[in-house]
SEKEGU-228654 format. One line per field, with one value per residue (C-alpha): residue number from 1; z, x, y. Coordinates in Angstrom, 1 decimal. Each point is the difference from the previous one (the first is absolute). Example, Ala and Ser with C-alpha at 12.3 -4.5 7.8 and 13.67 -1.06 7.14 Angstrom:
2
num	1, 2
zz	7.8, -0.7
xx	12.3, 1.4
yy	-4.5, 3.4
//
This chain:
283
num	1, 2, 3, 4, 5, 6, 7, 8, 9, 10, 11, 12, 13, 14, 15, 16, 17, 18, 19, 20, 21, 22, 23, 24, 25, 26, 27, 28, 29, 30, 31, 32, 33, 34, 35, 36, 37, 38, 39, 40, 41, 42, 43, 44, 45, 46, 47, 48, 49, 50, 51, 52, 53, 54, 55, 56, 57, 58, 59, 60, 61, 62, 63, 64, 65, 66, 67, 68, 69, 70, 71, 72, 73, 74, 75, 76, 77, 78, 79, 80, 81, 82, 83, 84, 85, 86, 87, 88, 89, 90, 91, 92, 93, 94, 95, 96, 97, 98, 99, 100, 101, 102, 103, 104, 105, 106, 107, 108, 109, 110, 111, 112, 113, 114, 115, 116, 117, 118, 119, 120, 121, 122, 123, 124, 125, 126, 127, 128, 129, 130, 131, 132, 133, 134, 135, 136, 137, 138, 139, 140, 141, 142, 143, 144, 145, 146, 147, 148, 149, 150, 151, 152, 153, 154, 155, 156, 157, 158, 159, 160, 161, 162, 163, 164, 165, 166, 167, 168, 169, 170, 171, 172, 173, 174, 175, 176, 177, 178, 179, 180, 181, 182, 183, 184, 185, 186, 187, 188, 189, 190, 191, 192, 193, 194, 195, 196, 197, 198, 199, 200, 201, 202, 203, 204, 205, 206, 207, 208, 209, 210, 211, 212, 213, 214, 215, 216, 217, 218, 219, 220, 221, 222, 223, 224, 225, 226, 227, 228, 229, 230, 231, 232, 233, 234, 235, 236, 237, 238, 239, 240, 241, 242, 243, 244, 245, 246, 247, 248, 249, 250, 251, 252, 253, 254, 255, 256, 257, 258, 259, 260, 261, 262, 263, 264, 265, 266, 267, 268, 269, 270, 271, 272, 273, 274, 275, 276, 277, 278, 279, 280, 281, 282, 283
zz	-44.7, 0.9, 3.6, 0.6, -1.5, 2.0, 3.2, -0.6, -0.3, 3.6, 1.1, -1.4, 3.6, 0.6, -2.7, 0.4, 3.7, 1.1, -2.4, 1.4, -3.5, -1.5, -2.6, -2.3, 0.1, 0.1, -2.8, -2.9, 1.3, 0.1, -3.5, -1.3, 1.4, -1.3, -3.4, -0.3, 1.6, -2.6, -2.9, -1.2, 0.2, -2.0, -2.7, -0.4, -1.1, -3.4, -1.6, 0.6, -2.7, 1.5, -1.2, 1.5, 2.0, 1.6, 0.9, 1.4, 2.2, 1.2, 1.0, 1.6, 2.0, 1.3, 0.8, 1.8, 2.0, 1.0, 1.0, 2.0, 2.0, 0.6, 1.1, 2.2, 1.8, 0.3, 1.7, 2.4, 0.9, 0.4, 2.0, 1.8, -1.5, 0.4, -1.9, -2.7, -0.7, 0.1, -2.5, -2.2, -0.1, -1.5, -3.2, -0.2, 0.1, -2.7, -2.1, 0.5, -1.0, -3.0, -1.3, -1.8, -1.9, -0.6, -0.6, -1.2, 2.4, 2.9, 3.0, 2.0, 3.5, -0.4, 1.2, 3.0, 0.8, -0.1, 2.3, 2.5, -0.2, 0.7, 3.0, 1.3, -0.3, 2.0, 2.8, -0.2, 0.1, 2.5, -1.2, 3.0, 2.5, 1.4, -0.8, 1.5, -2.0, -2.3, 1.9, -1.4, -0.2, -2.9, -3.0, -1.6, -0.2, -2.9, -2.0, 0.8, -1.1, -3.3, -0.7, 0.8, -2.4, -2.6, 0.3, -0.3, -3.3, -1.3, 1.0, -1.6, -3.3, 0.1, 0.3, -3.3, -1.7, 0.9, -1.1, -3.5, -0.1, 1.1, -2.7, -2.5, 1.2, 2.8, 3.8, 0.3, -2.5, 1.6, 3.4, -1.1, -2.4, 2.1, 3.2, -1.8, -1.2, 3.5, 1.6, -2.3, 0.8, 3.8, 0.1, 0.5, 3.2, 1.6, 0.0, 1.9, 2.7, 3.5, 2.2, 2.2, -2.8, -3.2, -2.5, 2.3, 2.7, -2.2, 1.4, -1.6, 2.1, -1.0, -3.7, 0.5, 1.5, -2.7, -2.8, 1.6, 0.3, -3.5, -1.6, 1.8, 1.1, -2.5, -3.2, 0.3, 1.7, -2.5, -2.9, 1.5, 0.8, -3.6, -1.3, 2.3, -0.9, -3.7, 0.7, 2.4, -0.7, 2.0, 2.1, 1.4, 0.5, 1.9, 2.6, 0.5, 0.7, 3.4, 1.1, 0.1, 3.0, 1.9, -0.2, 0.8, 3.1, 1.1, -0.6, 2.0, 2.9, 0.0, -0.9, 0.9, 3.1, -1.3, 1.8, -1.5, 1.7, -0.2, -2.1, -2.8, -0.6, -1.1, -2.4, -1.3, -0.6, -2.0, -2.2, -0.6, -0.7, -2.7, -1.5, 0.0, -1.8, -2.7, -0.4, -0.6, -2.6, -1.7, -0.3
xx	-15.5, 2.6, -1.2, -0.3, 3.5, 1.6, -1.7, 1.2, 3.6, -0.3, 0.1, 3.5, 1.4, -2.1, 2.0, 3.4, 0.6, -0.4, 2.8, 2.7, 1.6, 1.8, -1.8, 2.9, -1.3, -3.8, -0.2, 1.3, -2.0, -3.2, 0.6, 0.7, -3.1, -2.2, 1.6, -0.3, -3.5, -1.4, 2.0, -2.5, -2.8, 2.1, 1.0, -3.6, -1.0, 1.7, 2.9, 1.2, 1.1, 3.3, 1.7, 2.7, -2.4, -1.6, 3.4, 1.2, -3.1, 0.4, 3.7, -0.9, -2.8, 2.3, 2.8, -2.3, -1.7, 3.4, 1.4, -3.2, 0.3, 3.8, -0.2, -3.0, 1.3, 3.3, -1.8, -1.7, 3.4, 1.7, -2.4, -3.3, -3.1, -1.9, 2.6, 0.4, -3.8, -0.5, 2.7, -1.1, -3.6, 1.1, -0.7, -3.7, 0.8, 2.7, -2.5, -2.8, 2.3, 1.4, -3.2, -1.2, 3.2, 0.7, -3.5, -1.6, -2.9, -0.8, -1.9, -1.6, 1.4, 2.4, 3.1, -1.8, -1.5, 3.4, 1.4, -2.9, 0.5, 3.7, -0.7, -2.4, 2.7, 2.3, -2.6, -0.5, 3.7, 1.1, 3.6, 0.9, -1.0, 2.7, -0.4, 1.6, 3.0, -0.1, 2.3, 2.4, 2.7, -1.9, 2.0, -0.2, -3.3, 1.3, 1.1, -3.3, -2.0, 1.9, -0.6, -3.7, -0.2, 1.9, -2.6, -2.7, 1.4, 0.4, -3.6, -1.4, 1.9, -1.2, -3.6, 0.1, 2.1, -2.1, -3.2, 1.4, 1.4, -3.3, -1.8, 2.3, 0.3, -2.6, 0.2, 0.8, 2.8, 1.4, 0.0, 1.6, 2.6, 1.2, 0.2, 2.2, 2.4, 0.0, 0.8, 2.9, 1.3, -0.3, 1.3, 3.6, -1.0, -1.0, 3.7, 0.8, -2.6, 1.5, 0.3, -3.0, -2.5, 1.7, -0.6, 1.2, -2.5, -3.2, -2.2, -3.0, -2.4, 1.7, -0.3, -3.6, -0.8, 1.9, -1.8, -3.4, 0.6, 1.4, -2.8, -2.8, 0.8, 2.9, -1.3, -3.7, 0.0, 2.5, -2.1, -3.1, 1.9, 1.2, -3.5, -1.3, 2.9, -0.8, -3.7, 0.4, 3.5, 3.1, -0.9, -3.2, 1.6, 2.9, -2.2, -2.0, 3.2, 0.1, -2.2, 3.3, 1.7, -3.3, -0.4, 3.7, -0.4, -3.1, 1.8, 2.9, -2.2, -2.3, 2.6, 3.4, -1.2, 1.6, -1.2, -3.0, -1.4, -3.5, 1.1, 0.6, -3.7, 0.2, 2.8, -2.0, -3.0, 2.2, 1.3, -3.4, -1.5, 2.6, -0.6, -3.8, 0.4, 2.3, -2.4, -2.9, 2.1, 0.9, -3.7
yy	84.7, 2.6, 0.3, -3.7, -0.6, 2.7, -1.2, -3.5, 1.2, 1.3, -3.7, -0.7, -0.2, -3.1, -1.8, 1.6, 0.5, -3.7, -1.1, 2.3, 0.1, 2.9, 2.1, -0.9, -3.6, 0.6, 2.5, -2.2, -2.9, 2.0, 1.4, -3.5, -1.5, 2.9, -0.3, -3.8, -0.1, 2.4, -1.4, -2.7, 2.5, 2.5, -2.5, -1.2, 3.5, -0.4, 1.8, 3.5, 2.4, 1.0, 3.2, 2.2, 2.1, -3.1, -1.6, 3.3, 0.3, -3.5, 0.6, 3.3, -1.7, -2.7, 2.5, 2.5, -2.8, -1.5, 3.4, 0.7, -3.2, 0.2, 3.7, -0.4, -3.1, 1.8, 2.9, -2.4, -1.5, 3.4, 2.1, -0.2, -1.6, 3.3, 2.1, -2.7, -0.2, 3.7, 0.8, -2.9, 1.3, 3.3, -2.0, 0.8, 3.7, -0.4, -1.9, 2.5, 2.9, -1.8, -1.5, 3.1, 0.3, -3.7, -1.3, 3.2, -0.5, 2.3, -1.4, 2.7, 0.1, -2.9, 1.9, 1.4, -3.4, -1.6, 2.6, -0.5, -3.8, 0.4, 2.3, -2.6, -2.7, 2.2, 0.1, -3.8, -0.8, 2.7, 0.1, 2.3, -2.7, -2.3, -3.7, -3.1, -1.1, 3.1, 2.4, 2.5, -2.7, -1.7, 1.0, 3.4, 1.9, 2.1, -3.1, -1.7, 3.0, 0.2, -3.7, 0.5, 2.9, -2.0, -2.8, 2.7, 1.3, -3.6, -0.9, 3.2, -0.7, -3.6, 1.0, 1.9, -2.7, -3.0, 1.7, 0.5, -3.5, -1.5, 1.9, -1.7, -3.6, -0.3, 0.0, -3.7, 0.0, 3.2, -1.7, -3.2, 1.3, 2.9, -2.2, -2.5, 2.7, 1.6, -3.4, -0.4, 3.5, -0.6, -3.6, 1.0, 1.8, -3.3, -1.0, 3.1, -0.6, 0.2, -3.0, -0.8, 0.7, -1.2, -2.7, -2.7, 0.9, -0.6, -2.8, -1.7, 2.1, 3.2, -0.9, -0.9, 3.4, 1.9, -2.0, 0.6, 3.7, 0.4, -2.0, 2.0, 3.5, 0.1, -1.4, 0.2, 3.4, 1.3, -1.0, 1.6, 3.2, 0.3, -0.6, 2.7, 2.3, -0.1, 0.9, 2.9, 1.4, 0.5, 3.1, -1.6, -3.4, 1.5, 1.6, -3.2, -2.0, 1.7, -2.9, -2.0, 1.8, 0.2, -3.8, -0.5, 2.1, -2.0, -3.3, 1.3, 0.9, -3.1, -2.7, 1.3, 2.0, 3.3, 3.1, 1.9, 3.1, 1.4, 2.9, -2.5, 0.0, 3.7, -0.8, -3.0, 2.3, 2.4, -2.8, -1.5, 3.4, 0.7, -3.5, 0.6, 3.3, -1.5, -3.0, 2.4, 1.9, -3.4, -0.8
//
């Protein structure tokens, strides 16, 4: 469930790029669709015994997820895709290092596997290689890297938070309720969206793409990921999420004709090898 969910997230560009909309606009729409789509399913599961801890976890889940999205999309807008993705995927290493202290569970080789997977991702993305439209004039590499790292810390924190929340209220409720809160938090950003990709530029086709993506790889994949996360733990799940950038790179090469060199196969093998090791430990 974790691998399939992460792999599906690598196809987000198929739903987002054709719209040409700002992330300030797409983010609250996606969260709103995910929250409302899962809401009937969540309400059908009966009442929840809310207490202060559960409410705090829900708010933390929404805040961490919102910060993760805003920071990562900010990194993409500020620096190269390669640098933004690489700094964001420091998250699995952060999770692997923190899991023993936070969860009290040690997964043999999780930290080393995360480091190997990150090294493989470096080989796949080749951040040292020049890319069309991603020259030195594109924003600030330092600011982009800081935003990418900020998203990594938010993503890592959210992994521990959402697992605890799902254990209390279930994966479906966690998905629905936190998405609705995150949509409310990010809604004001839509007003600040720049011209040429703001609220006034949304078409029926754009909205259909966003709804389709949110309902499938957003809502369904998110619920599957949380179910898997509860079963195998944060450290193992974090390494398996490296399936996402691998699929994203493949989509970029096959659909968007972005350059991909033969050495990428070596990087892919490192990522897959690390994932296989962690999957065996999970078993």
